[in-house]
C-alpha positions in Angstrom: -8.9 -8.3 -6.4 -7.0 -10.7 -8.1 -3.4 -12.3 -8.6 -1.9 -15.4 -10.7 -1.0 -18.6 -8.3 -2.1 -19.3 -5.0 -3.7 -16.6 -2.9 -1.1 -16.2 -0.1 0.8 -13.4 -2.0 -2.2 -11.1 -2.2 -2.8 -11.6 1.6 0.7 -11.4 2.4 1.2 -8.2 0.1 3.8 -9.8 -1.8 2.5 -8.9 -5.2 0.1 -5.7 -6.5 -2.8 -7.4 -7.5 -5.6 -6.7 -10.3 -8.4 -5.0 -9.4 -12.3 -5.0 -10.5 -15.2 -2.9 -9.3 -18.9 -3.9 -10.0 -21.9 -2.1 -9.1 -24.2 -3.9 -6.9 -27.6 -2.3 -7.3 -27.3 -2.2 -11.1 -26.1 -6.1 -11.0 -29.0 -6.9 -8.7 -31.3 -4.9 -12.3 -29.5 -7.5 -14.6 -27.1 -5.5 -15.7 -23.5 -8.1 -16.2 -20.8 -5.2 -17.2 -17.3 -4.1 -15.2 -17.8 -1.1 -14.0 -14.0 -0.3 -14.0 -11.1 -2.2 -13.3 -7.0 -1.7 -12.7 -3.9 -3.6 -13.5 -1.7 -4.9 -11.4 2.0 -5.7 -11.8 1.2 -9.2 -10.7 5.2 -9.6 -10.1 5.2 -13.4 -8.8 3.0 -16.0 -8.5 2.7 -18.7 -5.9 2.5 -22.3 -7.2 3.1 -26.0 -6.0 6.5 -27.5 -6.2 7.3 -30.4 -8.3 6.0 -33.5 -7.6 7.7 -35.3 -4.5 9.4 -32.2 -3.3 8.0 -32.3 0.3 11.1 -29.7 1.8 9.1 -27.0 -0.4 6.0 -28.2 -1.4 5.0 -24.2 -2.8 7.4 -21.7 -4.3 7.3 -18.6 -5.5 8.2 -18.0 -9.3 8.1 -14.5 -11.6 4.9 -14.4 -13.4 5.8 -14.3 -17.3 5.4 -10.8 -19.2 3.2 -11.8 -21.2 0.8 -12.9 -18.1 1.6 -9.5 -16.2 0.3 -7.3 -19.3 -3.4 -8.9 -19.3 -6.1 -9.1 -16.3 -5.9 -12.7 -14.5 -9.9 -12.9 -14.5 -11.9 -13.0 -17.5 -15.1 -10.9 -17.1 -17.2 -14.0 -17.0 -15.7 -14.7 -14.1 -15.9 -11.5 -12.7 -19.5 -12.0 -13.2 -19.8 -15.4 -11.8 -18.3 -14.0 -8.6 -20.4 -11.0 -8.1 -23.6 -13.2 -8.5 -21.9 -15.4 -5.3 -21.0 -12.5 -3.1 -24.2 -11.0 -3.3 -26.0 -14.4 -2.4 -23.5 -14.5 0.7 -24.5 -11.1 1.7 -27.6 -11.7 1.5 -27.6 -15.1 3.2 -25.7 -13.8 6.1 -27.9 -10.5 6.5 -30.9 -12.6 6.5 -29.5 -14.5 9.3 -28.4 -11.6 11.2 -31.9 -9.2 10.1 -29.6 -6.6 8.9 -27.4 -5.7 6.1 -24.3 -7.8 6.5 -21.4 -6.2 4.2 -19.0 -9.5 3.6 -15.2 -10.2 3.3 -15.1 -12.9 1.0 -12.1 -15.3 -0.7 -12.1 -17.3 -3.8 -10.1 -19.1 -5.9 -10.2 -20.3 -9.8 -9.5 -24.0 -10.1 -6.1 -24.8 -12.2 -7.5 -28.2 -13.5 -11.1 -27.4 -14.0 -11.1 -23.5 -14.3 -14.0 -23.4 -12.1 -14.6 -20.2 -9.6 -14.8 -21.5 -5.9 -15.5 -19.3 -2.8 -12.9 -20.5 0.0 -14.1 -18.2 2.8 -16.2 -15.5 3.9 -16.3 -13.4 7.0 -18.0 -10.5 8.3 -16.4 -7.1 7.2 -15.8 -5.3 10.3 -14.5 -1.6 9.5 -16.5 0.6 6.7 -19.8 -0.9 7.7 -19.2 -0.2 11.2 -18.9 3.5 10.7 -21.5 6.0 12.1 -23.0 6.8 8.8 -24.3 10.3 10.0 -21.0 11.5 11.0 -18.2 12.6 7.8 -14.9 13.0 8.8 -12.8 14.6 6.0 -9.1 15.7 6.0 -8.0 18.4 4.7 -4.3 19.1 3.3 -4.0 22.7 4.1 0.0 23.1 2.4 1.9 21.8 -1.0 4.8 19.9 -0.8 6.8 17.6 -3.6 5.4 14.2 -3.7 8.4 11.9 -3.5 6.3 8.6 -4.2 2.8 7.1 -4.6 0.9 4.0 -4.8 -2.7 3.0 -3.3 -4.2 4.5 -1.0 -6.3 2.7 2.1 -8.1 4.2 4.0 -8.7 8.5 3.9 -6.6 10.3 6.5 -3.2 11.9 6.4 -0.6 11.7 8.8 3.2 13.0 9.4 6.0 12.0 11.1 9.2 10.2 10.8 10.4 7.4 8.6 11.5 4.4 10.2 12.5 1.4 7.3 11.9 -2.3 8.4 13.4 -4.7 6.8 13.7 -7.8 8.8 11.8 -8.9 12.0 15.2 -8.2 14.2 14.6 -4.3 13.4 11.3 -3.9 14.4 12.8 -3.0 18.3 13.8 -0.3 17.1 10.5 1.2 16.1 9.3 4.3 17.9 5.7 5.2 18.5 4.0 7.8 16.3 6.9 6.7 13.2 5.8 5.9 10.0 6.7 2.2 9.1 8.2 1.7 5.8 8.7 -1.9 4.6 8.7 -4.1 1.4 5.4 -5.7 3.1 4.3 -7.1 6.7 3.0 -10.1 8.1 1.0 -11.1 11.3 3.1 -10.8 13.5 4.3 -7.2 12.8 0.8 -5.9 14.6 2.4 -5.4 17.8 4.7 -2.6 16.0 1.6 -1.8 13.2 -0.4 -0.5 16.0 2.0 2.2 17.2 2.5 3.5 13.8 1.1 6.8 12.5 1.4 5.6 9.2 2.1 2.6 7.0 4.0 2.6 3.4 4.7 -1.0 2.1 6.7 -1.3 -1.7 4.2 -4.2 -2.6 1.2 -5.5 -2.0 -2.6 -4.3 -2.9 -5.6 -3.0 -1.2 -6.8 -6.3 0.4 -3.0 -7.3 1.4 -2.3 -7.7 5.5 -1.4 -4.1 5.6 -4.0 -2.8 3.9 -6.3 -4.8 6.0 -4.8 -3.9 9.3 -4.7 0.1 8.6 -8.3 0.0 7.8 -8.9 -2.0 11.6 -6.6 0.8 13.1 -7.9 3.6 11.2 -4.4 4.3 10.0 -3.4 6.0 6.4 -1.6 3.6 4.5 -0.4 3.8 0.9 0.6 0.0 -0.5 2.6 -0.5 -3.4 5.4 1.7 -3.3 7.9 0.1 -5.4 10.8 2.0 -4.2 9.5 3.6 -0.9 12.6 1.6 0.8 15.4 2.9 -1.5 13.9 6.5 -1.8 13.3 7.2 1.7 15.4 7.4 5.0 15.3 6.7 8.5 14.1 10.1 10.6 13.0 11.6 7.7 10.0 13.8 7.9 7.3 12.9 5.6 3.6 13.2 5.2 1.1 9.9 4.0 -1.7 11.5 2.4 -4.6 9.2 1.4 -7.3 12.3 1.2 -7.0 12.5 -2.9 -8.7 9.2 -3.9 -7.9 5.8 -4.6 -3.9 7.2 -5.2 -1.8 7.9 -2.5 1.0 10.3 -1.9 4.4 9.9 0.1 5.1 13.9 0.7 8.6 15.6 1.8 8.1 17.4 5.0 5.5 17.8 7.7 2.6 19.5 5.5 -0.2 20.9 7.7 -3.4 19.5 7.2 -7.3 19.7 9.1 -9.7 17.4 10.2 -13.3 18.8 9.1 -16.1 16.8 10.6 -19.6 17.1 9.5 -22.7 15.9 11.3 -25.0 15.4 8.5 -28.1 14.9 10.7 -28.0 18.3 11.4 -28.1 19.5 7.8 -31.9 20.6 6.9 -33.0 19.5 3.3 -33.7 22.0 0.9 -36.1 22.6 -2.2 -33.2 23.8 -4.1 -31.4 20.9 -5.2 -27.6 21.3 -3.9 -24.6 19.4 -6.0 -21.6 19.4 -6.4 -19.0 19.3 -10.0 -16.7 16.5 -10.0 -14.2 15.7 -12.2 -11.9 12.9 -11.0 -13.6 9.3 -10.7 -11.1 8.6 -7.9 -12.8 10.8 -5.4 -16.3 10.0 -6.0 -17.4 7.5 -3.8 -15.9 9.1 -0.8 -17.7 12.7 -2.0 -20.4 10.6 -2.7 -21.2 10.4 1.0 -22.0 14.4 1.3 -25.6 15.4 1.5 -25.7 16.4 -2.2 -27.8 15.8 -4.7 -25.6 14.4 -7.2 -23.5 16.2 -9.5 -24.1 19.2 -11.4 -20.8 19.0 -13.6 -19.1 16.0 -14.5 -16.0 17.2 -16.0 -14.7 14.8 -19.3 -11.8 16.5 -19.8 -10.1 15.2 -16.2 -10.9 11.6 -17.4 -9.5 11.8 -21.0 -6.1 13.8 -19.8 -5.6 11.5 -16.9 -6.6 8.1 -17.8 -7.0 7.9 -21.5 -4.1 10.6 -22.1 -4.4 10.3 -25.8 -5.4 12.7 -28.0 -8.9 10.4 -29.8 -7.8 11.3 -33.1 -4.3 9.9 -32.5 -5.9 6.8 -31.3 -8.1 6.5 -34.6 -5.4 7.4 -36.6 -1.8 6.8 -35.6 -0.8 8.2 -38.7 -1.3 11.4 -37.9 1.2 11.5 -34.9 4.9 12.2 -36.1 6.4 12.2 -33.2 8.3 8.9 -33.0 8.5 9.0 -28.6 4.4 9.4 -29.2 4.6 6.4 -31.3 6.0 4.7 -28.5 4.0 5.9 -25.6 0.5 4.8 -27.4 1.7 1.7 -28.3 2.5 0.9 -24.5 -1.0 2.0 -23.3 -2.8 0.0 -26.4 -1.4 -3.3 -24.8 -4.1 -5.7 -24.2 -6.9 -3.7 -26.3 -7.8 -4.5 -30.2 -7.9 -1.1 -31.3 -7.4 2.7 -30.0 -11.2 3.0 -30.2 -11.9 0.2 -27.6 -9.3 1.6 -25.5 -10.5 4.9 -25.3 -14.6 3.6 -25.2 -13.2 0.9 -22.2 -11.3 3.9 -20.1 -13.7 6.8 -20.7 -16.9 4.7 -19.8 -15.2 3.2 -17.1 -14.7 7.0 -15.8 -17.4 8.7 -16.5 -19.5 5.1 -15.0 -17.9 5.7 -11.7 -19.0 8.8 -11.6 -22.4 7.8 -12.0 -22.4 4.5 -9.8 -21.3 6.3 -6.8 -24.0 8.8 -6.6 -26.8 6.4 -8.0 -29.6 6.9 -8.4 -29.0 10.5 -8.0 -28.3 12.7 -11.3 -24.9 13.1 -12.7 -24.6 15.7 -15.4 -21.6 14.6 -17.9 -20.2 17.7 -19.9 -19.0 16.3 -23.3 -15.1 17.3 -24.1 -14.5 21.0 -23.6 -10.7 21.0 -24.1 -9.5 24.4 -26.2 -7.4 23.5 -28.7 -4.2 24.0 -27.1 -5.1 21.6 -24.0 -6.1 18.8 -26.6 -2.3 19.8 -28.2 -1.1 18.8 -25.2 -2.4 15.2 -25.3 -0.1 12.6 -26.7 -0.1 12.6 -30.2 -2.2 16.3 -30.1 0.9 18.6 -31.1 -0.2 17.3 -35.3 -3.3 17.4 -35.2 -4.4 20.7 -33.6 -4.6 24.1 -34.8 -3.1 26.6 -33.8 -5.5 29.5 -32.9 -4.7 33.0 -31.5 -7.7 32.8 -28.9 -8.4 29.1 -28.4 -10.8 30.2 -25.7 -13.6 31.7 -28.2 -12.0 29.3 -31.0 -12.4 25.6 -32.2 -14.2 24.2 -28.8 -17.5 22.7 -27.6 -20.2 22.1 -29.8 -18.2 23.2 -33.3 -16.0 20.5 -32.7 -18.4 17.9 -32.5 -19.7 18.3 -36.0 -16.3 19.0 -38.1 -14.3 16.9 -40.0 -11.7 16.9 -38.4 -13.0 15.9 -35.1 -16.4 14.0 -35.4 -14.6 10.4 -35.4 -13.3 11.5 -31.7 -16.6 12.4 -30.8 -18.6 9.1 -31.7 -16.0 7.6 -29.5 -17.5 9.7 -26.8 -21.1 9.1 -27.7 -20.5 5.5 -27.5 -18.8 5.3 -24.4 -21.8 7.3 -22.9 -24.3 4.8 -24.6 -22.2 2.0 -22.7 -22.7 3.7 -19.8 -26.2 4.0 -19.5 -27.0 1.3 -21.8 -24.9 -1.6 -21.0 -24.0 -0.7 -17.1 -27.9 0.6 -16.4 -26.6 3.7 -15.2 -29.6 5.5 -16.6 -29.1 8.5 -14.1 -26.5 9.9 -16.3 -27.6 13.6 -18.2 -25.5 14.6 -21.0 -24.7 18.4 -21.4 -23.3 20.1 -24.7 -21.3 22.8 -24.0 -20.3 26.2 -26.0 -23.4 25.3 -28.2 -22.9 29.4 -30.3 -26.3 28.6 -32.4 -29.7 27.1 -32.5 -28.4 25.5 -36.1 -25.2 24.3 -34.2 -27.4 22.7 -31.5 -29.6 21.3 -34.2 -26.5 19.7 -35.9 -25.2 18.6 -32.8 -28.4 16.3 -31.6 -28.4 14.4 -35.3 -24.8 13.4 -34.7 -25.4 12.5 -31.1 -28.5 10.7 -32.4 -26.5 8.8 -35.1 -23.8 7.6 -32.8 -25.9 6.2 -30.4 -27.1 8.8 -27.8 -30.9 9.6 -28.8 -32.6 12.5 -26.4 -35.6 11.1 -24.5 -34.1 6.9 -25.4 -34.3 5.3 -22.3 -35.1 7.9 -20.5 -31.8 9.9 -21.9 -32.0 14.0 -20.8 -29.5 16.2 -22.7 -29.1 19.9 -21.2 -27.2 22.7 -22.8 -24.8 24.6 -20.7 -25.9 28.0 -20.3 -22.4 30.6 -21.2 -22.6 32.3 -24.2 -25.2 35.7 -24.2 -26.8 33.8 -27.6 -28.1 31.4 -25.4 -29.6 33.7 -23.0 -31.1 35.8 -26.0 -32.3 33.0 -28.1 -33.5 30.7 -25.2 -36.4 30.4 -26.7 -35.1 29.0 -30.1 -32.9 26.8 -27.9 -35.7 25.4 -25.5 -37.0 22.8 -27.9 -33.7 21.2 -28.3 -33.0 20.6 -24.8 -34.6 19.1 -21.3 -32.6 21.9 -19.3 -30.0 24.8 -18.7 -26.9 24.7 -16.6 -25.6 28.0 -16.1 -21.4 28.8 -16.9 -21.0 31.6 -15.1 -17.1 31.5 -15.9 -17.8 31.5 -19.6 -20.8 33.8 -19.6 -19.2 36.3 -17.2 -16.3 36.7 -19.6 -18.3 36.5 -22.7 -20.9 39.5 -20.9 -18.1 41.7 -19.9 -16.0 41.2 -23.3 -12.9 40.0 -20.4 -10.4 37.5 -20.7 -10.5 35.5 -17.6 -7.0 34.5 -18.3 -5.6 37.5 -18.4 -4.0 39.0 -15.1 -3.7 42.6 -16.2 -8.0 43.1 -16.6 -8.0 40.4 -13.9 -9.6 43.2 -11.7 -12.8 43.6 -14.3 -13.9 39.7 -14.2 -16.4 39.7 -11.8 -19.6 37.4 -11.7 -21.6 40.3 -9.3 -21.0 42.5 -12.0 -24.8 44.2 -12.6 -25.0 42.9 -16.3 -23.9 39.2 -15.3 -26.4 39.4 -12.2 -29.1 40.3 -15.5 -27.9 37.7 -17.9 -28.6 35.3 -15.1 -31.8 36.5 -14.5 -32.9 36.4 -17.6 -31.3 32.8 -18.1 -33.8 31.2 -15.5 -36.6 33.2 -16.3 -36.1 32.2 -20.0 -35.8 28.5 -19.3 -38.4 28.3 -16.6 -40.9 29.8 -19.6 -40.0 26.6 -21.5 -40.3 24.2 -18.9 -36.8 23.6 -18.8 -34.9 22.5 -15.6 -32.6 25.5 -14.5 -29.5 25.0 -12.9 -25.7 26.6 -12.4 -22.6 24.9 -12.6 -20.1 27.4 -12.2 -17.6 29.0 -10.0 -20.0 31.9 -8.6 -22.0 30.2 -6.0 -19.3 28.8 -4.7 -17.3 32.2 -4.2 -20.1 34.6 -3.5 -22.9 33.4 -1.0 -25.1 36.5 -2.2 -24.8 34.6 -6.0 -26.2 32.2 -4.1 -28.9 33.6 -2.1 -29.8 35.6 -5.8 -30.4 32.3 -7.0 -32.5 31.1 -4.6 -34.5 33.7 -4.9 -34.9 33.3 -8.3 -36.2 30.0 -8.2 -33.7 27.9 -9.5 -33.9 24.2 -9.5 -30.8 23.2 -8.7 -26.9 24.7 -7.6 -23.4 22.7 -8.3 -20.7 24.0 -6.4 -17.1 22.8 -5.2 -17.4 19.9 -2.6 -15.7 22.4 0.5 -18.7 24.9 0.0 -21.4 22.1 -0.2 -22.3 22.1 3.6 -21.9 25.9 4.4 -23.9 26.9 1.0 -26.9 24.4 1.7 -27.3 25.3 5.6 -27.1 29.1 3.9 -29.8 28.4 1.3 -32.1 26.1 3.9 -32.5 29.3 6.2 -33.1 31.5 3.1 -35.9 29.0 1.7 -37.5 29.2 5.0 -37.3 33.1 4.9 -38.9 32.9 1.6 -41.4 30.7 2.6 -43.1 32.7 5.3 
């Protein structure tokens, strides 16, 4: 993390700093790329007072708007810092005789512009965890989100609000309350130890409140700018840090449970057990699950949550008719040279985070599979997308990638994925083509991917086909030479086999992946892929919902099953037992 001025503001939590992530394993291999970054508000900066002022040698001043809009460190400075941090960690690990993660503080000199290390000490919280025991907090109810900020830890806590405006009010604090303040200082620690949760209006993930919260194992949400004015003393709230980097403050006391898993007790399986994932903010937490990688990484989540704008609107602002959309896009593009640069960086950082979290385990990224009505809901998308009577079987998947109406947008997807593999060094990323109707279409998509830098086989790149259309199964022998594997999309395969719109609640009772016809399709797909020496997997909802389908797939000899994270442990244990039975 970093902010302008002296470092005290970052430690005290007076400012919301910039955040940077670099992937150590690939950095050690020579790759020099920032994995992801987040622009902080950097509200003020601490500077030296005018010469001769001995009463107040330092003072806080507002950070100019121009500086707040840009990152405080250059990529070269981040790489220098990463190099220093790794060397420091290696040095102390050698002295200690075991891995010794370090907390390191730095400064960039205002005169010579060089990066200096000012402090290094052992990290004493995360590194001390029992890696064989996984504790997950799971919300079991829903509530209104009152505010949000940066999550510290992965826990959940509920309690009554206690707003602390100054040190004199600390005496009012009662055990188990949730402390809410502008910021915290070291002399508050006796009170912080009695809190069930901590909320601050300012600060980042390395501020005092965040450090203490980690040490105590207490959930904290920092950088909630309106917390002290929005919340009231005595109000019941829930602090939720279980959903990744973003922490939410929920109205009322929301029920939750703690799920503890002893990983050492889970038997390995021959069948690869993978997970489905879309949110990069959950990636590092879920990477500790005993899984073999990510069988379905959804690009749509990253586009929707991080990019927010229709790709073609980023390239052709003239397509956007709504003035509000124009202004929104202009705000998002601040600090970027072009709309293309914005999308390539944002998408590559999102996908790169997924790939880095599970590295070197495989991560299968599905190319964008929005339907036209979903694309239209993106900023600037309304005037670009056609209005279709049935978008489910309309202009989606592979048909978009080579069409003049979207090929330029697809080019940005390809360039972003190439950046992940080539520049970030994350060659564990596998690309998957969704909703590919015909062999001709598959050939055209392969040509376009090659045109924009994704050449199958280059640097070990594997390309899978999402097997979700009956023709993918029927013509598996013709599709096979164009791909390295298939992953069955059981949702669409069921819908198209049964002729049943899965979004139509009037015929919802007819949508059933366990139907004999669908089960036969699964069998034919796996047998056909194996006949052609392709990897076989499934990433649809079916094995997560129905253990009997997972069992059937293992019996057929499928190579991998990708599940929602909540069902991974249970299904993996069942598969281990089944494999033992089959081996007898």
